[in-house]
C-alpha positions, -999 to 999 in steps of 0.1 A, spaced: 47 -78 -27 70 -99 -4 88 -94 29 105 -116 55 91 -115 90 110 -118 123 106 -156 125 117 -161 89 83 -166 74 77 -148 41 47 -125 40 30 -119 7 5 -90 3 -18 -92 -28 -43 -70 -43 -79 -83 -47 -109 -69 -66 -146 -66 -57 -153 -52 -92 -178 -80 -101 -193 -82 -66 -192 -47 -53 -211 -56 -21 -180 -74 -10 -154 -54 9 -124 -44 -12 -93 -54 6 -57 -64 3 -50 -101 9 -22 -118 28 -6 -152 28 26 -165 44 51 -192 38 73 -209 63 93 -229 38 108 -201 17 78 -199 -7 73 -235 -17 39 -236 0 16 -208 12 -12 -204 37 -48 -199 24 -51 -162 15 -72 -141 38 -80 -104 40 -52 -84 54 -61 -64 86 -46 -40 111 -27 -57 139 -56 -49 163 -79 -71 141 -97 -42 125 -104 -45 87 -96 -17 63 -106 -10 27 -81 -12 -1 -87 -10 -39 -72 -34 -64 -41 -14 -69 -4 -20 -66 14 -19 -33 49 -24 -20 64 -40 11 97 -22 18 122 -37 42 147 -12 55 183 -20 65 172 -17 101 149 -47 95 117 -26 98 91 -33 71 67 -7 57 38 -11 34 30 16 8 -3 16 -11 -39 28 -10 -63 26 19 -97 42 14 -123 54 40 -152 37 21 -155 5 2 -137 8 -32 -152 -3 -65 -126 -26 -80 -94 -6 -84 -109 28 -76 -104 52 -60 -66 51 -59 -62 77 -33 -52 84 -6 -16 71 -10 -5 59 25 23 40 43 23 21 76 47 -2 94 41 -39 93 43 -58 126 72 -82 120 57 -108 144 22 -111 130 27 -97 95 -3 -73 100 -4 -36 95 2 -13 126 -27 12 124 -10 36 148 18 41 122 -5 49 93 5 81 74 -11 98 44 16 106 19 -6 122 -7 -43 126 -13 -68 141 -38 -73 178 -33 -108 193 -31 -106 206 -67 -90 175 -82 -108 149 -103 -120 117 -87 -101 99 -115 -68 108 -99 -45 78 -94 -18 77 -68 -8 41 -72 20 38 -98 51 42 -77 84 27 -66 98 31 -31 134 27 -18 154 34 13 176 65 14 207 49 30 221 83 40 190 95 60 173 62 68 141 76 53 119 64 25 120 79 -10 89 74 -32 88 81 -69 52 86 -79 32 100 -108 -1 117 -102 -20 101 -131 -52 119 -144 -45 148 -121 -62 172 -144 -86 149 -163 -121 163 -166 -138 141 -192 -138 106 -205 -105 110 -223 -75 102 -201 -41 119 -205 -16 91 -197 12 117 -192 20 129 -157 45 148 -138 69 126 -117 72 135 -80 97 125 -55 86 122 -19 111 121 10 95 105 40 115 106 73 114 74 94 121 78 130 139 51 150 116 28 169 127 0 193 
């Protein structure tokens, strides 16, 4: 996913997998370009702005730039090291520091998570987000895949949910 930072650099956030080497930390990766995408910095693990690492499975994510210029990241951050692309919960969002391109931990919000009686196969990762131009908030369209799966067979049908997330003004 791509977003433009305050100084004009382009931030790219990528998914990465530790599936073949599970001892490695599962994380999202970042790179930036100062020439409009012709060349990119060496990818490195994406961290919080305070330098702290976080775990992220190999799942899709989205950088969303609002009309105010603020940039938010939506994706999965897990409390423990993931295995490849699992688990794909909780589904979170946080603001990106437009100076550094790093994630601001103090803005992290859980949007949805696996409930105590739900399967560990739950996937909260196939989504699209957009700005609601009337409210200034974020609208997320997400399916809770495998919400009721109990065995090896997966039901690829799922209810579609719409999440309305208010975004408060910040200087």
